[in-house]
C-alpha positions as CSV (number, residue, x, y, z in Angstrom):
1,M,37.7,-22.6,-25.7
2,C,39.2,-19.9,-27.8
3,L,41.7,-21.2,-30.4
4,A,43.3,-19.6,-33.4
5,I,42.9,-22.1,-36.9
6,P,44.3,-21.8,-39.6
7,G,43.2,-21.1,-43.0
8,K,44.0,-20.2,-46.1
9,I,43.1,-16.9,-48.0
10,L,41.6,-17.3,-51.1
11,E,40.6,-13.8,-52.0
12,I,41.1,-10.4,-50.6
13,E,39.1,-6.8,-50.6
14,H,39.1,-3.4,-49.0
15,K,36.1,-2.2,-47.7
16,E,35.4,1.0,-45.9
17,G,39.4,1.5,-44.5
18,S,39.4,-2.5,-43.7
19,C,40.9,-5.3,-44.8
20,L,38.5,-8.3,-45.5
21,G,39.8,-11.8,-46.9
22,R,37.7,-15.0,-47.5
23,V,39.7,-17.8,-45.8
24,Q,39.3,-21.4,-46.0
25,F,39.0,-23.4,-43.3
26,G,38.3,-27.4,-44.4
27,G,35.7,-27.4,-46.4
28,I,34.0,-23.8,-45.6
29,S,35.0,-20.2,-45.7
30,R,34.5,-17.1,-43.6
31,M,35.3,-13.5,-44.0
32,V,37.9,-12.4,-41.5
33,S,39.6,-9.0,-40.9
34,L,43.1,-9.0,-42.3
35,D,44.0,-5.7,-40.7
36,F,46.5,-7.0,-38.2
37,V,48.2,-8.7,-40.9
38,P,48.9,-6.1,-44.1
39,E,51.4,-8.2,-45.4
40,A,49.0,-11.1,-46.3
41,V,48.0,-12.0,-49.9
42,A,46.0,-14.3,-51.4
43,G,47.3,-18.0,-50.8
44,D,48.5,-17.2,-47.4
45,Y,48.0,-19.0,-44.5
46,V,47.0,-17.1,-41.2
47,M,46.0,-18.0,-37.7
48,V,42.6,-16.6,-37.3
49,H,41.0,-16.2,-33.5
50,V,37.2,-14.6,-33.5
51,G,37.0,-13.7,-37.0
52,F,40.6,-11.6,-36.9
53,A,43.7,-13.1,-39.0
54,I,46.6,-13.0,-36.1
55,S,49.7,-13.8,-37.7
56,R,50.7,-15.4,-41.2
57,V,52.1,-19.2,-41.0
58,D,53.8,-21.3,-43.5
59,A,51.5,-24.1,-44.8
60,E,53.5,-27.0,-43.3
61,E,52.8,-25.0,-40.0
62,A,49.3,-24.3,-40.9
63,E,48.7,-28.1,-41.7
64,R,50.4,-29.4,-38.6
65,T,48.7,-27.1,-36.5
66,Y,45.1,-28.3,-38.2
67,K,45.9,-31.9,-37.6
68,V,46.5,-31.2,-34.1
69,L,43.2,-29.5,-33.6
70,T,41.3,-32.1,-35.7
71,E,42.9,-34.8,-33.5
72,M,42.2,-32.8,-30.5
73,G,38.3,-32.4,-31.6
74,A,38.8,-28.8,-31.6
75,L,37.5,-28.1,-34.6
76,Q,33.9,-29.8,-34.3
77,E,33.7,-27.4,-31.4
78,E,34.6,-24.3,-33.5
79,F,33.4,-25.0,-36.9
80,P,30.2,-27.9,-36.9
81,E,29.7,-27.7,-40.3
82,I,32.7,-29.5,-41.0
83,E,32.8,-33.5,-41.4
84,V,36.2,-34.2,-39.5
85,P,37.1,-37.6,-40.1
86,S,37.3,-40.1,-37.4
87,S,40.6,-41.5,-36.2
88,N,39.1,-45.4,-36.6
89,S,39.1,-44.7,-40.4
């Protein structure tokens, strides 16, 4: 299953004509393309699909989406290195 995952932009850099950002997802961060969201700035939340930020979202929407994906177990599939708390705790 392919999903867009919400993440927070930590920093932005321009390289070889592309805009890249270090985006944090839970406890990890990855470099993603920000070319589809040129208005995004550090501190914004974006939805990321296969390495591309495809839209900006507000912090509340990002949190709600992250929670639903966690409950579905979808984050574990996408980011096996993220420790997802069990629903029994």
